[in-house]
C-alpha positions as CSV (number, residue, x, y, z in Angstrom):
1,X,0.0,0.0,0.0
2,X,1.3,3.4,-0.9
3,X,0.9,6.7,1.0
4,X,-1.6,7.8,-1.6
5,X,-3.7,4.7,-0.9
6,X,-3.7,5.4,2.8
7,X,-4.6,9.1,2.1
8,X,-7.6,7.9,0.1
9,X,-8.8,5.8,3.0
10,X,-8.3,8.7,5.4
11,X,-10.3,11.1,3.3
12,X,-13.2,8.7,2.6
13,X,-13.3,6.0,5.3
14,X,-16.2,4.1,3.9
15,X,-16.9,0.3,4.1
16,X,-15.7,-0.1,0.6
17,X,-12.5,2.0,1.2
18,X,-11.7,-0.1,4.3
19,X,-12.2,-3.3,2.3
20,X,-9.7,-2.0,-0.3
21,X,-7.4,-0.9,2.5
22,X,-7.2,-4.5,3.9
23,X,-6.8,-6.0,0.4
24,X,-3.9,-3.8,-0.6
25,X,-2.2,-3.7,2.8
26,X,1.3,-5.1,3.0
27,X,1.7,-4.9,6.8
28,X,2.3,-2.5,9.6
29,X,4.4,0.6,9.3
30,X,4.9,4.0,10.9
31,X,1.4,5.1,9.9
32,X,-0.5,1.8,10.4
33,X,-0.8,-0.5,13.5
34,X,-2.9,-3.7,13.5
35,X,-4.3,-5.1,16.7
36,X,-6.4,-8.3,16.8
37,X,-8.2,-7.1,19.9
38,X,-8.3,-4.0,22.1
39,X,-5.1,-3.3,24.0
40,X,-4.6,-1.4,27.3
41,X,-5.1,2.4,27.5
42,X,-1.4,2.8,28.3
43,X,-0.2,1.0,25.1
44,X,-2.9,2.7,23.1
45,X,-1.9,6.2,24.2
46,X,1.8,5.5,23.5
47,X,1.1,4.4,20.0
48,X,-1.3,7.4,19.4
49,X,1.3,9.9,20.6
50,X,4.0,8.2,18.5
51,X,1.8,8.4,15.4
52,X,0.9,12.0,16.0
53,X,4.6,13.0,16.3
54,X,5.3,11.0,13.1
55,X,2.6,12.8,11.0
56,X,-0.5,10.7,11.8
57,X,-1.8,7.3,11.1
58,X,-4.4,4.8,12.1
59,X,-4.8,1.9,14.6
60,X,-7.0,-0.9,13.2
61,X,-8.7,-3.1,15.8
62,X,-9.8,-6.6,14.6
63,X,-6.9,-7.2,12.3
64,X,-3.7,-9.0,13.3
65,X,-0.3,-9.3,11.6
66,X,1.6,-12.6,11.1
67,X,5.3,-12.9,11.5
68,X,5.7,-12.8,7.7
69,X,3.9,-9.5,7.4
70,X,0.6,-10.8,6.1
71,X,-2.6,-9.8,7.9
72,X,-5.6,-11.6,9.2
73,X,-8.9,-9.7,9.2
74,X,-10.8,-11.8,11.7
75,X,-12.8,-8.9,13.2
76,X,-13.4,-8.0,16.8
77,X,-14.5,-11.1,18.7
78,X,-17.9,-11.3,20.5
79,X,-16.0,-11.4,23.8
80,X,-14.1,-8.2,23.1
81,X,-15.3,-4.6,23.5
82,X,-17.0,-2.4,20.9
83,X,-16.4,1.2,22.0
84,X,-18.9,3.9,21.5
85,X,-17.1,6.5,19.3
86,X,-18.6,9.3,21.4
87,X,-17.0,7.9,24.6
88,X,-13.7,6.7,23.2
89,X,-11.7,9.8,24.2
90,X,-12.3,9.1,27.9
91,X,-10.1,6.0,27.6
92,X,-6.9,7.8,26.9
93,X,-7.6,11.5,27.6
94,X,-5.5,11.7,30.7
95,X,-2.4,10.8,28.8
96,X,-2.9,13.2,25.9
97,X,-2.8,17.0,25.7
98,X,-6.1,18.6,24.9
99,X,-4.9,20.0,21.6
100,X,-4.6,16.4,20.2
101,X,-8.1,15.5,21.2
102,X,-9.7,17.2,18.2
103,X,-7.4,15.2,15.9
104,X,-8.5,11.8,17.1
105,X,-11.5,10.0,15.7
106,X,-12.8,6.4,15.9
107,X,-15.0,4.9,13.2
108,X,-16.9,1.6,13.0
109,X,-16.6,-0.7,10.1
110,X,-19.4,-3.3,10.5
111,X,-20.0,-5.7,7.6
112,X,-23.6,-7.1,7.5
113,X,-24.1,-8.4,4.0
114,X,-22.5,-10.5,1.3
115,X,-21.3,-7.7,-0.8
116,X,-17.9,-7.7,0.9
117,X,-17.3,-11.5,0.8
118,X,-15.2,-12.8,3.6
119,X,-15.8,-9.7,5.7
120,X,-19.5,-10.4,6.1
121,X,-20.5,-10.5,9.8
122,X,-17.2,-9.0,11.0
123,X,-16.8,-5.9,13.0
124,X,-13.7,-3.6,13.0
125,X,-12.9,-0.3,14.7
126,X,-10.3,2.2,13.4
127,X,-8.7,5.0,15.4
128,X,-7.6,7.8,13.1
129,X,-4.8,10.1,14.4
130,X,-4.1,13.3,12.5
131,X,-2.4,16.4,13.7
132,X,-1.5,20.0,12.7
133,X,2.3,20.0,12.3
134,X,2.5,23.3,14.1
135,X,1.1,21.6,17.2
136,X,4.1,19.2,17.5
137,X,5.6,17.8,19.5
138,X,2.9,16.0,21.4
139,X,4.0,15.2,24.9
140,X,2.6,12.6,27.3
141,X,0.5,14.2,30.1
142,X,0.4,11.5,32.8
143,X,2.1,8.5,34.2
144,X,0.6,5.1,33.6
145,X,1.4,1.4,33.8
146,X,-0.5,-1.8,32.6
147,X,1.4,-5.0,33.2
148,X,4.8,-4.5,31.5
149,X,3.8,-1.4,29.5
150,X,4.7,2.0,31.0
151,X,4.1,5.5,29.9
152,X,5.6,8.6,31.6
153,X,4.5,12.2,31.9
154,X,6.8,14.5,29.9
155,X,8.0,11.8,27.5
156,X,7.8,12.2,23.7
157,X,7.2,9.1,21.6
158,X,7.7,8.6,17.8
159,X,7.2,5.8,15.3
160,X,10.2,3.9,13.9
161,X,8.8,1.6,11.3
162,X,6.1,-0.5,13.1
163,X,7.5,0.3,16.6
164,X,6.8,3.1,19.0
165,X,9.8,4.4,20.9
166,X,11.1,7.3,22.9
167,X,12.2,10.1,20.6
168,X,15.9,10.8,20.4
169,X,17.7,14.1,20.1
170,X,18.0,14.2,16.3
171,X,14.4,13.1,15.8
172,X,13.2,15.8,18.3
173,X,15.2,18.5,16.4
174,X,13.6,17.4,13.2
175,X,10.1,17.5,14.7
176,X,10.7,21.0,16.2
177,X,12.0,22.3,12.9
178,X,8.9,21.1,11.0
179,X,6.7,22.5,13.7
180,X,8.4,25.9,13.6
181,X,8.3,26.1,9.8
182,X,4.6,25.2,9.8
183,X,3.8,27.9,12.3
184,X,5.8,30.4,10.3
185,X,4.0,29.6,7.1
186,X,0.6,30.1,8.9
187,X,1.7,33.5,10.0
188,X,2.8,34.4,6.5
189,X,-0.6,33.4,5.1
190,X,-2.3,36.1,7.2
191,X,-3.2,38.9,4.7
192,X,-3.1,42.6,5.4
193,X,-6.9,42.6,5.4
194,X,-6.9,40.0,8.1
195,X,-4.4,42.0,10.2
196,X,-6.4,45.2,9.9
197,X,-9.7,43.4,10.7
198,X,-8.1,41.9,13.9
199,X,-6.8,45.4,14.8
200,X,-10.2,46.9,14.3
201,X,-11.8,44.3,16.6
202,X,-9.3,45.2,19.3
203,X,-10.0,48.9,18.9
204,X,-13.8,48.2,19.1
205,X,-13.3,46.2,22.3
206,X,-12.0,49.2,24.2
207,X,-14.6,51.9,25.1
208,X,-13.7,55.5,24.4
209,X,-15.8,56.7,27.3
210,X,-17.1,55.1,30.5
211,X,-20.4,56.1,32.1
212,X,-19.9,57.2,35.7
213,X,-23.0,55.5,37.2
214,X,-22.8,52.3,35.2
215,X,-21.2,49.0,35.9
216,X,-20.6,48.6,32.1
217,X,-18.5,50.5,29.7
218,X,-20.2,52.2,26.7
219,X,-18.8,53.6,23.6
220,X,-19.1,57.3,22.8
221,X,-21.4,56.7,19.9
222,X,-24.3,55.8,22.2
223,X,-27.3,58.2,22.1
224,X,-26.9,61.7,23.6
225,X,-29.8,60.9,26.0
226,X,-27.8,57.9,27.4
227,X,-24.7,60.0,27.9
228,X,-26.7,62.8,29.5
229,X,-28.5,60.4,31.8
230,X,-25.5,58.5,33.0
231,X,-22.7,61.0,32.7
232,X,-19.4,59.9,31.2
233,X,-15.7,60.5,31.3
234,X,-12.8,59.7,29.0
235,X,-11.4,56.1,29.2
236,X,-7.7,56.7,30.0
237,X,-6.6,53.3,28.6
238,X,-8.1,53.9,25.2
239,X,-5.3,54.4,22.6
240,X,-4.4,58.0,22.0
241,X,-4.4,57.3,18.3
242,X,-7.7,56.4,16.7
243,X,-7.9,53.5,14.3
244,X,-8.3,55.9,11.3
245,X,-5.3,57.9,12.5
246,X,-3.2,54.7,12.7
247,X,-4.2,53.8,9.1
248,X,-3.3,57.3,7.9
249,X,0.1,57.1,9.5
250,X,0.7,53.6,8.0
251,X,-0.3,54.9,4.6
252,X,2.1,57.9,4.9
253,X,4.9,55.5,6.0
254,X,4.2,53.2,3.0
255,X,4.2,56.2,0.6
256,X,7.5,57.3,1.9
257,X,9.1,53.9,1.5
258,X,7.8,53.8,-2.1
259,X,9.3,57.2,-2.9
260,X,12.7,56.1,-1.5
261,X,12.6,53.0,-3.6
262,X,11.7,54.9,-6.8
263,X,14.0,57.8,-6.4
């Protein structure tokens, strides 16, 4: 399976797409993990953090991998759990920072008819992990241990092939560099119109005048009756320069720079 095939499945996770995903799959990797049954919250959280720091991926429950790399899509057994997607986040939320919660989704793939051949009657659940590169690195939020599996607060995990390990220095530097570049690109994408709109919102949020007998602050453009009724005084924290004056000054500065460039 290529990255493009995986991307198609991520974009349209339908029953048909999952069937194709299983048929084309060549085994686990940095973006795919197969589990024949549900694993502990600790192990699950570690894999999820590792995948997030490696660019995302999915954990497939109900599929196991043989030693030779082939997969067995046996489905989730009747004795195992089927998690409600709405409640799934509660299982691992204490280990994950809040910012990653919005990037995690679990979907059901239940096959109930003959259209999909050998998959009929089988149930699978897939955890999708995606992330904004600018939010990296994802750091473990809490200690935990289940049998021989441990997870520690403050640790950062990454995927190396089909394994999840502690990140090393070089890998961390690479993640930080990608994160910084992504945030820088986002800042560069903000247009002048966006910047001015944001500035205007800030100006509007500060009242020019405050009414003496009111618990609330009102802007000067309220009716003369209201100003006369309550009485008002100048708000000392309001910028001395109005929004329009600021724009005029910026225009003059820009004109001066253009003149210098031309002459």
